[in-house]
ChimeraX commands (.cxc) that place a marker at each C-alpha (Angstrom):
marker #1 position -56.24,11.13,-19.55 radius 0.5
marker #1 position -54.65,7.79,-18.96 radius 0.5
marker #1 position -51.66,7.45,-16.69 radius 0.5
marker #1 position -49.04,4.88,-17.56 radius 0.5
marker #1 position -46.21,3.62,-15.37 radius 0.5
marker #1 position -43.02,2.80,-17.24 radius 0.5
marker #1 position -40.05,1.47,-15.32 radius 0.5
marker #1 position -41.30,3.13,-12.17 radius 0.5
marker #1 position -41.99,6.54,-13.80 radius 0.5
marker #1 position -45.53,7.88,-13.92 radius 0.5
marker #1 position -46.10,9.48,-17.31 radius 0.5
marker #1 position -48.12,12.67,-17.13 radius 0.5
marker #1 position -47.37,13.32,-13.46 radius 0.5
marker #1 position -44.39,14.67,-11.56 radius 0.5
marker #1 position -43.28,12.55,-8.63 radius 0.5
marker #1 position -41.55,13.83,-5.54 radius 0.5
marker #1 position -37.90,12.96,-5.17 radius 0.5
marker #1 position -37.30,9.77,-3.20 radius 0.5
marker #1 position -36.71,10.30,0.49 radius 0.5
marker #1 position -33.04,10.08,1.40 radius 0.5
marker #1 position -32.01,7.44,3.88 radius 0.5
marker #1 position -31.58,8.78,7.39 radius 0.5
marker #1 position -28.38,7.77,9.16 radius 0.5
marker #1 position -29.03,5.46,12.08 radius 0.5
marker #1 position -28.49,6.96,15.51 radius 0.5
marker #1 position -25.50,5.56,17.37 radius 0.5
marker #1 position -26.21,2.83,19.86 radius 0.5
marker #1 position -26.30,4.00,23.49 radius 0.5
marker #1 position -23.22,3.16,25.51 radius 0.5
marker #1 position -23.41,0.35,28.05 radius 0.5
marker #1 position -20.75,1.62,30.44 radius 0.5
marker #1 position -18.07,-0.75,29.18 radius 0.5
marker #1 position -14.57,0.68,29.54 radius 0.5
marker #1 position -10.92,-0.13,30.18 radius 0.5
marker #1 position -9.18,1.16,33.29 radius 0.5
marker #1 position -5.49,1.44,34.11 radius 0.5
marker #1 position -3.42,1.16,37.25 radius 0.5
marker #1 position -1.15,-1.70,38.25 radius 0.5
marker #1 position -3.08,-3.70,35.66 radius 0.5
marker #1 position -5.40,-3.08,32.73 radius 0.5
marker #1 position -8.99,-4.20,33.37 radius 0.5
marker #1 position -12.01,-4.19,31.09 radius 0.5
marker #1 position -15.34,-3.57,32.79 radius 0.5
marker #1 position -18.19,-5.05,30.76 radius 0.5
marker #1 position -21.68,-6.35,31.55 radius 0.5
marker #1 position -21.12,-5.80,35.26 radius 0.5
marker #1 position -17.95,-7.93,35.36 radius 0.5
marker #1 position -14.20,-7.21,35.40 radius 0.5
marker #1 position -11.76,-8.87,32.98 radius 0.5
marker #1 position -8.00,-8.44,33.33 radius 0.5
marker #1 position -6.20,-7.69,30.06 radius 0.5
marker #1 position -2.68,-7.50,31.48 radius 0.5
marker #1 position -0.90,-7.18,34.80 radius 0.5
marker #1 position 1.53,-4.35,34.17 radius 0.5
marker #1 position 2.69,-3.65,37.71 radius 0.5
marker #1 position 4.22,-0.20,38.00 radius 0.5
marker #1 position 4.90,0.17,34.26 radius 0.5
marker #1 position 3.39,3.47,33.11 radius 0.5
marker #1 position 3.84,3.03,29.34 radius 0.5
marker #1 position 0.59,1.16,28.61 radius 0.5
marker #1 position -2.34,1.35,26.17 radius 0.5
marker #1 position -5.62,-0.48,25.62 radius 0.5
marker #1 position -7.00,-1.29,22.17 radius 0.5
marker #1 position -10.22,0.41,21.00 radius 0.5
marker #1 position -12.03,-2.94,21.01 radius 0.5
marker #1 position -11.07,-3.46,24.65 radius 0.5
marker #1 position -9.49,-6.84,23.97 radius 0.5
marker #1 position -5.76,-6.14,23.88 radius 0.5
marker #1 position -3.07,-4.37,25.87 radius 0.5
marker #1 position 0.24,-2.91,24.72 radius 0.5
marker #1 position 3.12,-1.63,26.80 radius 0.5
marker #1 position 6.81,-0.78,26.76 radius 0.5
marker #1 position 8.94,-2.61,29.31 radius 0.5
marker #1 position 11.67,-0.94,31.36 radius 0.5
marker #1 position 14.08,-2.75,29.06 radius 0.5
marker #1 position 12.59,-1.10,25.96 radius 0.5
marker #1 position 10.52,-3.95,24.50 radius 0.5
marker #1 position 7.11,-3.25,22.98 radius 0.5
marker #1 position 4.78,-6.06,23.99 radius 0.5
marker #1 position 1.15,-6.94,23.27 radius 0.5
marker #1 position -1.08,-9.26,25.21 radius 0.5
marker #1 position -4.31,-10.81,23.92 radius 0.5
marker #1 position -6.16,-13.85,25.14 radius 0.5
marker #1 position -3.46,-14.86,27.58 radius 0.5
marker #1 position -0.64,-14.66,25.01 radius 0.5
marker #1 position 2.14,-12.06,25.11 radius 0.5
marker #1 position 4.12,-11.15,21.99 radius 0.5
marker #1 position 7.13,-8.85,21.64 radius 0.5
marker #1 position 6.72,-6.59,18.61 radius 0.5
marker #1 position 9.84,-4.40,18.82 radius 0.5
marker #1 position 12.89,-3.85,20.99 radius 0.5
marker #1 position 15.46,-1.14,21.60 radius 0.5
marker #1 position 12.82,1.42,22.59 radius 0.5
marker #1 position 13.16,3.99,25.36 radius 0.5
marker #1 position 11.79,2.22,28.40 radius 0.5
marker #1 position 11.15,3.72,31.80 radius 0.5
marker #1 position 9.81,6.96,30.31 radius 0.5
marker #1 position 6.21,7.46,31.53 radius 0.5
marker #1 position 5.01,9.76,28.77 radius 0.5
marker #1 position 6.10,7.51,25.89 radius 0.5
marker #1 position 2.94,5.42,25.75 radius 0.5
marker #1 position 2.14,3.40,22.63 radius 0.5
marker #1 position -1.24,3.77,20.94 radius 0.5
marker #1 position -3.50,1.38,19.03 radius 0.5
marker #1 position -4.84,1.97,15.53 radius 0.5
marker #1 position -8.60,2.57,15.28 radius 0.5
marker #1 position -9.20,-0.99,14.07 radius 0.5
marker #1 position -7.12,-2.49,16.91 radius 0.5
marker #1 position -4.73,-4.24,14.50 radius 0.5
marker #1 position -1.60,-2.05,14.78 radius 0.5
marker #1 position 0.40,-0.28,17.47 radius 0.5
marker #1 position 2.21,3.03,16.99 radius 0.5
marker #1 position 5.09,4.04,19.22 radius 0.5
marker #1 position 8.03,6.43,19.57 radius 0.5
marker #1 position 11.15,5.28,17.77 radius 0.5
marker #1 position 14.56,6.91,17.61 radius 0.5
marker #1 position 15.23,10.35,16.17 radius 0.5
marker #1 position 11.63,11.61,16.48 radius 0.5
marker #1 position 10.39,8.71,14.36 radius 0.5
marker #1 position 6.84,7.48,14.92 radius 0.5
marker #1 position 6.71,3.78,14.12 radius 0.5
marker #1 position 3.87,1.33,13.51 radius 0.5
marker #1 position 3.79,-2.45,13.69 radius 0.5
marker #1 position 1.10,-5.10,13.28 radius 0.5
marker #1 position -0.11,-6.47,16.60 radius 0.5
marker #1 position 0.36,-10.06,15.42 radius 0.5
marker #1 position 4.03,-9.39,14.57 radius 0.5
marker #1 position 3.44,-10.64,11.02 radius 0.5
marker #1 position 5.40,-7.80,9.40 radius 0.5
marker #1 position 8.38,-5.64,10.45 radius 0.5
marker #1 position 7.77,-2.17,11.93 radius 0.5
marker #1 position 7.50,0.75,9.52 radius 0.5
marker #1 position 7.95,4.49,9.88 radius 0.5
marker #1 position 4.81,6.63,9.76 radius 0.5
marker #1 position 6.70,9.91,9.88 radius 0.5
marker #1 position 8.66,12.12,12.23 radius 0.5
marker #1 position 7.23,14.27,14.99 radius 0.5
marker #1 position 8.48,15.99,18.11 radius 0.5
marker #1 position 5.11,15.18,19.71 radius 0.5
marker #1 position 5.53,11.58,20.84 radius 0.5
marker #1 position 4.18,11.74,24.42 radius 0.5
marker #1 position 0.76,10.17,25.03 radius 0.5
marker #1 position 0.14,9.50,21.36 radius 0.5
marker #1 position -3.48,9.53,20.19 radius 0.5
marker #1 position -4.75,8.16,16.85 radius 0.5
marker #1 position -7.77,9.63,15.05 radius 0.5
marker #1 position -10.63,7.30,14.12 radius 0.5
marker #1 position -10.20,8.05,10.41 radius 0.5
marker #1 position -6.68,6.63,10.70 radius 0.5
marker #1 position -4.96,9.65,9.21 radius 0.5
marker #1 position -3.60,11.57,12.19 radius 0.5
marker #1 position -1.50,10.91,15.27 radius 0.5
marker #1 position -0.96,13.59,17.90 radius 0.5
marker #1 position 1.12,13.87,21.03 radius 0.5
marker #1 position 2.99,16.40,23.11 radius 0.5
marker #1 position 6.72,17.03,23.36 radius 0.5
marker #1 position 9.06,15.71,26.02 radius 0.5
marker #1 position 9.53,19.30,27.16 radius 0.5
marker #1 position 5.74,19.58,27.60 radius 0.5
marker #1 position 5.72,22.81,25.61 radius 0.5
marker #1 position 3.89,21.87,22.39 radius 0.5
marker #1 position 1.48,19.46,20.69 radius 0.5
marker #1 position 2.22,18.13,17.21 radius 0.5
marker #1 position -0.16,16.42,14.78 radius 0.5
marker #1 position 1.38,13.92,12.37 radius 0.5
marker #1 position -0.29,13.22,9.01 radius 0.5
marker #1 position 0.51,9.58,8.27 radius 0.5
marker #1 position -0.29,10.09,4.57 radius 0.5
marker #1 position 2.46,12.64,4.13 radius 0.5
marker #1 position 4.71,11.76,7.08 radius 0.5
marker #1 position 4.75,15.45,8.05 radius 0.5
marker #1 position 4.02,16.83,11.51 radius 0.5
marker #1 position 2.62,20.30,12.26 radius 0.5
marker #1 position 2.76,22.12,15.57 radius 0.5
marker #1 position -0.65,22.94,17.01 radius 0.5
marker #1 position -1.44,26.56,17.73 radius 0.5
marker #1 position -2.18,27.96,21.15 radius 0.5
marker #1 position -0.03,25.60,23.25 radius 0.5
marker #1 position 2.79,26.71,25.53 radius 0.5
marker #1 position 2.56,24.03,28.20 radius 0.5
marker #1 position 0.67,20.74,28.15 radius 0.5
marker #1 position 0.80,17.55,30.19 radius 0.5
marker #1 position -1.59,15.11,28.50 radius 0.5
marker #1 position -3.21,14.19,25.19 radius 0.5
marker #1 position -6.14,11.85,25.76 radius 0.5
marker #1 position -7.78,11.42,22.36 radius 0.5
marker #1 position -8.50,12.93,18.95 radius 0.5
marker #1 position -11.78,13.72,17.25 radius 0.5
marker #1 position -12.54,11.29,14.40 radius 0.5
marker #1 position -11.28,13.75,11.76 radius 0.5
marker #1 position -8.15,14.57,13.77 radius 0.5
marker #1 position -9.02,18.28,13.99 radius 0.5
marker #1 position -9.52,18.48,17.77 radius 0.5
marker #1 position -7.77,16.90,20.73 radius 0.5
marker #1 position -8.75,16.37,24.35 radius 0.5
marker #1 position -5.77,17.65,26.33 radius 0.5
marker #1 position -4.71,18.72,29.80 radius 0.5
marker #1 position -3.09,22.07,30.43 radius 0.5
marker #1 position -1.17,22.27,33.73 radius 0.5
marker #1 position -2.73,24.38,36.48 radius 0.5
marker #1 position 0.74,25.06,37.84 radius 0.5
marker #1 position 3.40,25.69,35.17 radius 0.5
marker #1 position 6.09,24.80,37.69 radius 0.5
marker #1 position 4.61,21.36,38.44 radius 0.5
marker #1 position 4.49,19.39,35.20 radius 0.5
marker #1 position 4.81,15.93,36.77 radius 0.5
marker #1 position 6.65,12.94,35.32 radius 0.5
marker #1 position 4.39,12.38,32.31 radius 0.5
marker #1 position 2.47,9.41,33.70 radius 0.5
marker #1 position -1.05,8.81,32.40 radius 0.5
marker #1 position -3.31,10.78,34.76 radius 0.5
marker #1 position -5.96,9.09,36.86 radius 0.5
marker #1 position -7.95,12.33,36.58 radius 0.5
marker #1 position -7.48,15.59,34.69 radius 0.5
marker #1 position -9.41,18.72,33.73 radius 0.5
marker #1 position -10.24,18.16,30.03 radius 0.5
marker #1 position -9.97,20.88,27.41 radius 0.5
marker #1 position -10.92,20.42,23.76 radius 0.5
marker #1 position -8.22,22.03,21.64 radius 0.5
marker #1 position -8.64,22.89,17.96 radius 0.5
marker #1 position -5.23,21.87,16.62 radius 0.5
marker #1 position -5.53,24.21,13.63 radius 0.5
marker #1 position -6.80,27.44,15.21 radius 0.5
marker #1 position -5.70,26.95,18.81 radius 0.5
marker #1 position -9.21,27.57,20.10 radius 0.5
marker #1 position -9.93,26.02,23.49 radius 0.5
marker #1 position -13.26,24.84,24.82 radius 0.5
marker #1 position -14.24,23.16,28.08 radius 0.5
marker #1 position -17.10,20.62,27.76 radius 0.5
marker #1 position -20.31,22.17,29.04 radius 0.5
marker #1 position -21.13,19.64,31.71 radius 0.5
marker #1 position -21.87,20.51,35.33 radius 0.5
marker #1 position -19.69,19.11,38.09 radius 0.5
marker #1 position -15.96,18.55,38.53 radius 0.5
marker #1 position -14.69,17.24,35.22 radius 0.5
marker #1 position -11.92,14.64,35.54 radius 0.5
marker #1 position -11.55,13.43,31.95 radius 0.5
marker #1 position -13.02,13.18,28.45 radius 0.5
marker #1 position -12.56,11.03,25.36 radius 0.5
marker #1 position -13.83,11.00,21.80 radius 0.5
marker #1 position -15.60,7.98,20.35 radius 0.5
marker #1 position -15.10,6.91,16.74 radius 0.5
marker #1 position -18.52,8.32,15.77 radius 0.5
marker #1 position -17.77,11.80,17.13 radius 0.5
marker #1 position -19.52,11.58,20.47 radius 0.5
marker #1 position -17.60,12.99,23.42 radius 0.5
marker #1 position -17.68,11.13,26.73 radius 0.5
marker #1 position -17.01,13.38,29.72 radius 0.5
marker #1 position -16.06,11.95,33.09 radius 0.5
marker #1 position -17.51,13.72,36.15 radius 0.5
marker #1 position -16.29,13.10,39.70 radius 0.5
marker #1 position -18.82,11.63,42.11 radius 0.5
marker #1 position -19.38,9.39,45.10 radius 0.5
marker #1 position -19.47,6.43,45.48 radius 0.5
marker #1 position -18.63,6.37,41.76 radius 0.5
marker #1 position -18.02,8.79,38.92 radius 0.5
marker #1 position -20.45,9.52,36.07 radius 0.5
marker #1 position -19.91,9.34,32.32 radius 0.5
marker #1 position -21.84,12.00,30.40 radius 0.5
marker #1 position -22.18,11.39,26.64 radius 0.5
marker #1 position -22.45,14.43,24.36 radius 0.5
marker #1 position -23.23,14.59,20.65 radius 0.5
marker #1 position -21.08,16.52,18.17 radius 0.5
marker #1 position -22.98,19.72,18.96 radius 0.5
marker #1 position -22.44,19.35,22.71 radius 0.5
marker #1 position -25.98,18.23,23.57 radius 0.5
marker #1 position -26.30,15.61,26.29 radius 0.5
marker #1 position -27.36,12.17,25.06 radius 0.5
marker #1 position -26.82,9.85,27.98 radius 0.5
marker #1 position -25.51,9.43,31.54 radius 0.5
marker #1 position -23.86,6.32,32.91 radius 0.5
marker #1 position -22.73,5.51,36.43 radius 0.5
marker #1 position -19.22,4.10,36.67 radius 0.5
marker #1 position -18.62,1.27,39.15 radius 0.5
marker #1 position -17.32,2.48,42.51 radius 0.5
marker #1 position -14.23,0.31,42.02 radius 0.5
marker #1 position -13.18,2.52,39.09 radius 0.5
marker #1 position -13.47,5.79,40.97 radius 0.5
marker #1 position -9.74,6.47,41.44 radius 0.5
marker #1 position -8.44,4.62,38.37 radius 0.5
marker #1 position -7.30,6.05,35.07 radius 0.5
marker #1 position -9.86,5.70,32.27 radius 0.5
marker #1 position -8.04,4.51,29.15 radius 0.5
marker #1 position -10.86,3.55,26.78 radius 0.5
marker #1 position -14.62,3.96,26.65 radius 0.5
marker #1 position -16.05,1.08,24.63 radius 0.5
marker #1 position -18.98,1.49,22.21 radius 0.5
marker link #1:1,2 radius 0.2
marker link #1:2,3 radius 0.2
marker link #1:3,4 radius 0.2
marker link #1:4,5 radius 0.2
marker link #1:5,6 radius 0.2
marker link #1:6,7 radius 0.2
marker link #1:7,8 radius 0.2
marker link #1:8,9 radius 0.2
marker link #1:9,10 radius 0.2
marker link #1:10,11 radius 0.2
marker link #1:11,12 radius 0.2
marker link #1:12,13 radius 0.2
marker link #1:13,14 radius 0.2
marker link #1:14,15 radius 0.2
marker link #1:15,16 radius 0.2
marker link #1:16,17 radius 0.2
marker link #1:17,18 radius 0.2
marker link #1:18,19 radius 0.2
marker link #1:19,20 radius 0.2
marker link #1:20,21 radius 0.2
marker link #1:21,22 radius 0.2
marker link #1:22,23 radius 0.2
marker link #1:23,24 radius 0.2
marker link #1:24,25 radius 0.2
marker link #1:25,26 radius 0.2
marker link #1:26,27 radius 0.2
marker link #1:27,28 radius 0.2
marker link #1:28,29 radius 0.2
marker link #1:29,30 radius 0.2
marker link #1:30,31 radius 0.2
marker link #1:31,32 radius 0.2
marker link #1:32,33 radius 0.2
marker link #1:33,34 radius 0.2
marker link #1:34,35 radius 0.2
marker link #1:35,36 radius 0.2
marker link #1:36,37 radius 0.2
marker link #1:37,38 radius 0.2
marker link #1:38,39 radius 0.2
marker link #1:39,40 radius 0.2
marker link #1:40,41 radius 0.2
marker link #1:41,42 radius 0.2
marker link #1:42,43 radius 0.2
marker link #1:43,44 radius 0.2
marker link #1:44,45 radius 0.2
marker link #1:45,46 radius 0.2
marker link #1:46,47 radius 0.2
marker link #1:47,48 radius 0.2
marker link #1:48,49 radius 0.2
marker link #1:49,50 radius 0.2
marker link #1:50,51 radius 0.2
marker link #1:51,52 radius 0.2
marker link #1:52,53 radius 0.2
marker link #1:53,54 radius 0.2
marker link #1:54,55 radius 0.2
marker link #1:55,56 radius 0.2
marker link #1:56,57 radius 0.2
marker link #1:57,58 radius 0.2
marker link #1:58,59 radius 0.2
marker link #1:59,60 radius 0.2
marker link #1:60,61 radius 0.2
marker link #1:61,62 radius 0.2
marker link #1:62,63 radius 0.2
marker link #1:63,64 radius 0.2
marker link #1:64,65 radius 0.2
marker link #1:65,66 radius 0.2
marker link #1:66,67 radius 0.2
marker link #1:67,68 radius 0.2
marker link #1:68,69 radius 0.2
marker link #1:69,70 radius 0.2
marker link #1:70,71 radius 0.2
marker link #1:71,72 radius 0.2
marker link #1:72,73 radius 0.2
marker link #1:73,74 radius 0.2
marker link #1:74,75 radius 0.2
marker link #1:75,76 radius 0.2
marker link #1:76,77 radius 0.2
marker link #1:77,78 radius 0.2
marker link #1:78,79 radius 0.2
marker link #1:79,80 radius 0.2
marker link #1:80,81 radius 0.2
marker link #1:81,82 radius 0.2
marker link #1:82,83 radius 0.2
marker link #1:83,84 radius 0.2
marker link #1:84,85 radius 0.2
marker link #1:85,86 radius 0.2
marker link #1:86,87 radius 0.2
marker link #1:87,88 radius 0.2
marker link #1:88,89 radius 0.2
marker link #1:89,90 radius 0.2
marker link #1:90,91 radius 0.2
marker link #1:91,92 radius 0.2
marker link #1:92,93 radius 0.2
marker link #1:93,94 radius 0.2
marker link #1:94,95 radius 0.2
marker link #1:95,96 radius 0.2
marker link #1:96,97 radius 0.2
marker link #1:97,98 radius 0.2
marker link #1:98,99 radius 0.2
marker link #1:99,100 radius 0.2
marker link #1:100,101 radius 0.2
marker link #1:101,102 radius 0.2
marker link #1:102,103 radius 0.2
marker link #1:103,104 radius 0.2
marker link #1:104,105 radius 0.2
marker link #1:105,106 radius 0.2
marker link #1:106,107 radius 0.2
marker link #1:107,108 radius 0.2
marker link #1:108,109 radius 0.2
marker link #1:109,110 radius 0.2
marker link #1:110,111 radius 0.2
marker link #1:111,112 radius 0.2
marker link #1:112,113 radius 0.2
marker link #1:113,114 radius 0.2
marker link #1:114,115 radius 0.2
marker link #1:115,116 radius 0.2
marker link #1:116,117 radius 0.2
marker link #1:117,118 radius 0.2
marker link #1:118,119 radius 0.2
marker link #1:119,120 radius 0.2
marker link #1:120,121 radius 0.2
marker link #1:121,122 radius 0.2
marker link #1:122,123 radius 0.2
marker link #1:123,124 radius 0.2
marker link #1:124,125 radius 0.2
marker link #1:125,126 radius 0.2
marker link #1:126,127 radius 0.2
marker link #1:127,128 radius 0.2
marker link #1:128,129 radius 0.2
marker link #1:129,130 radius 0.2
marker link #1:130,131 radius 0.2
marker link #1:131,132 radius 0.2
marker link #1:132,133 radius 0.2
marker link #1:133,134 radius 0.2
marker link #1:134,135 radius 0.2
marker link #1:135,136 radius 0.2
marker link #1:136,137 radius 0.2
marker link #1:137,138 radius 0.2
marker link #1:138,139 radius 0.2
marker link #1:139,140 radius 0.2
marker link #1:140,141 radius 0.2
marker link #1:141,142 radius 0.2
marker link #1:142,143 radius 0.2
marker link #1:143,144 radius 0.2
marker link #1:144,145 radius 0.2
marker link #1:145,146 radius 0.2
marker link #1:146,147 radius 0.2
marker link #1:147,148 radius 0.2
marker link #1:148,149 radius 0.2
marker link #1:149,150 radius 0.2
marker link #1:150,151 radius 0.2
marker link #1:151,152 radius 0.2
marker link #1:152,153 radius 0.2
marker link #1:153,154 radius 0.2
marker link #1:154,155 radius 0.2
marker link #1:155,156 radius 0.2
marker link #1:156,157 radius 0.2
marker link #1:157,158 radius 0.2
marker link #1:158,159 radius 0.2
marker link #1:159,160 radius 0.2
marker link #1:160,161 radius 0.2
marker link #1:161,162 radius 0.2
marker link #1:162,163 radius 0.2
marker link #1:163,164 radius 0.2
marker link #1:164,165 radius 0.2
marker link #1:165,166 radius 0.2
marker link #1:166,167 radius 0.2
marker link #1:167,168 radius 0.2
marker link #1:168,169 radius 0.2
marker link #1:169,170 radius 0.2
marker link #1:170,171 radius 0.2
marker link #1:171,172 radius 0.2
marker link #1:172,173 radius 0.2
marker link #1:173,174 radius 0.2
marker link #1:174,175 radius 0.2
marker link #1:175,176 radius 0.2
marker link #1:176,177 radius 0.2
marker link #1:177,178 radius 0.2
marker link #1:178,179 radius 0.2
marker link #1:179,180 radius 0.2
marker link #1:180,181 radius 0.2
marker link #1:181,182 radius 0.2
marker link #1:182,183 radius 0.2
marker link #1:183,184 radius 0.2
marker link #1:184,185 radius 0.2
marker link #1:185,186 radius 0.2
marker link #1:186,187 radius 0.2
marker link #1:187,188 radius 0.2
marker link #1:188,189 radius 0.2
marker link #1:189,190 radius 0.2
marker link #1:190,191 radius 0.2
marker link #1:191,192 radius 0.2
marker link #1:192,193 radius 0.2
marker link #1:193,194 radius 0.2
marker link #1:194,195 radius 0.2
marker link #1:195,196 radius 0.2
marker link #1:196,197 radius 0.2
marker link #1:197,198 radius 0.2
marker link #1:198,199 radius 0.2
marker link #1:199,200 radius 0.2
marker link #1:200,201 radius 0.2
marker link #1:201,202 radius 0.2
marker link #1:202,203 radius 0.2
marker link #1:203,204 radius 0.2
marker link #1:204,205 radius 0.2
marker link #1:205,206 radius 0.2
marker link #1:206,207 radius 0.2
marker link #1:207,208 radius 0.2
marker link #1:208,209 radius 0.2
marker link #1:209,210 radius 0.2
marker link #1:210,211 radius 0.2
marker link #1:211,212 radius 0.2
marker link #1:212,213 radius 0.2
marker link #1:213,214 radius 0.2
marker link #1:214,215 radius 0.2
marker link #1:215,216 radius 0.2
marker link #1:216,217 radius 0.2
marker link #1:217,218 radius 0.2
marker link #1:218,219 radius 0.2
marker link #1:219,220 radius 0.2
marker link #1:220,221 radius 0.2
marker link #1:221,222 radius 0.2
marker link #1:222,223 radius 0.2
marker link #1:223,224 radius 0.2
marker link #1:224,225 radius 0.2
marker link #1:225,226 radius 0.2
marker link #1:226,227 radius 0.2
marker link #1:227,228 radius 0.2
marker link #1:228,229 radius 0.2
marker link #1:229,230 radius 0.2
marker link #1:230,231 radius 0.2
marker link #1:231,232 radius 0.2
marker link #1:232,233 radius 0.2
marker link #1:233,234 radius 0.2
marker link #1:234,235 radius 0.2
marker link #1:235,236 radius 0.2
marker link #1:236,237 radius 0.2
marker link #1:237,238 radius 0.2
marker link #1:238,239 radius 0.2
marker link #1:239,240 radius 0.2
marker link #1:240,241 radius 0.2
marker link #1:241,242 radius 0.2
marker link #1:242,243 radius 0.2
marker link #1:243,244 radius 0.2
marker link #1:244,245 radius 0.2
marker link #1:245,246 radius 0.2
marker link #1:246,247 radius 0.2
marker link #1:247,248 radius 0.2
marker link #1:248,249 radius 0.2
marker link #1:249,250 radius 0.2
marker link #1:250,251 radius 0.2
marker link #1:251,252 radius 0.2
marker link #1:252,253 radius 0.2
marker link #1:253,254 radius 0.2
marker link #1:254,255 radius 0.2
marker link #1:255,256 radius 0.2
marker link #1:256,257 radius 0.2
marker link #1:257,258 radius 0.2
marker link #1:258,259 radius 0.2
marker link #1:259,260 radius 0.2
marker link #1:260,261 radius 0.2
marker link #1:261,262 radius 0.2
marker link #1:262,263 radius 0.2
marker link #1:263,264 radius 0.2
marker link #1:264,265 radius 0.2
marker link #1:265,266 radius 0.2
marker link #1:266,267 radius 0.2
marker link #1:267,268 radius 0.2
marker link #1:268,269 radius 0.2
marker link #1:269,270 radius 0.2
marker link #1:270,271 radius 0.2
marker link #1:271,272 radius 0.2
marker link #1:272,273 radius 0.2
marker link #1:273,274 radius 0.2
marker link #1:274,275 radius 0.2
marker link #1:275,276 radius 0.2
marker link #1:276,277 radius 0.2
marker link #1:277,278 radius 0.2
marker link #1:278,279 radius 0.2
marker link #1:279,280 radius 0.2
marker link #1:280,281 radius 0.2
marker link #1:281,282 radius 0.2
marker link #1:282,283 radius 0.2
marker link #1:283,284 radius 0.2
marker link #1:284,285 radius 0.2
marker link #1:285,286 radius 0.2
marker link #1:286,287 radius 0.2
view
């Protein structure tokens, strides 16, 4: 019999379904990151670049693209610095409170921060529009923003709970399984899980400053389930990337090591941090 092809269909034969496109694997990390201290520095391609000199101000944040810094002054002004230019975005905030750090949106265009009366505010980093309210939450310490843009999470000023704010509804829900907590580092891309620090000593909660090192625990904000990343060594931090990979920081000498895990917890990559970053707080791991 004859076989005819009409508009890509073979008459008289059954063709297999077309192969589905396979998602590209994420690009390996290069070791680029932003570190805190008396200034915010980006380490990239073997060189250091200063984003902002913040002095002793603890209320600081680095943008996900590693190009901008945001902080709250002792006088309560929210400021952003990019390319040598500093802009004030809001005033009348609560300055001098270490735990009330601002946080950048996933696309590095907006900054969220704690307003008055449990309000969580957001403003464009170029100051082109007035601040707006995202919702109200008791969890405003060490705010973290999920990569899908929908959730913000932070812990309370009493360090006794974590709340997740849904910016679509403006409603915040208390996470299960938390009685004491001293840090929220980052959220998974879907906002379901958070990297947090639980205090080893309930009687020593500290002043809420961003930790230079901490024992990371992955907390399911819905069920309260806790999980420690399965990486050997002394763990001193962890952060989610926008694609779901988890970067775990392991103490070492002369420098620490970054271990990259996939969503299932399998190791993908190891990177040596520069020795100069050994005792500094890790604010952002850059893709």
